[in-house]
Steps between C-alpha positions, in 0.01 A plus 500: 500500500464543875479172687218477748458295815207265548306782669551718186740747663816595312786267596789743445385844611830665405457407136742320271859584410641407161865392507708352217602139564852589387531731801353239735763251378770764551400561863461127567852430373674770702753364744325417825143551375425159342436339834242763605320609182337324208204546270256282312295563189164331496271633234129526571216497246435869569870591522759288316784705654404435863781415739600515865802626687624248755679607819683314771493740792683296760868591518473774238446812710710741292424336165128498581512880489740535206331268251163686489681832463698361208190348338310829535758659271415250226120548505377592152139562593269496800144394432276635775217283632159544344159406621428298186 
């Protein structure tokens, strides 16, 4: 489940966080957040639930700090990296 770079090292050394898409939609639709935060779901053969969080950092100094804090509260599971 861990994605690896071309040189076989783990791509995301912090692991994977599992968040419900309902909560991602909620955060995205909050007043003032739409312009700075989005997400995409792109399934992979080894992980059909794969997705990415998308950030616009320019002009979002305060929101840039608030959004990750809010998302952290919605994490259902953290999957630590493995060497597999």
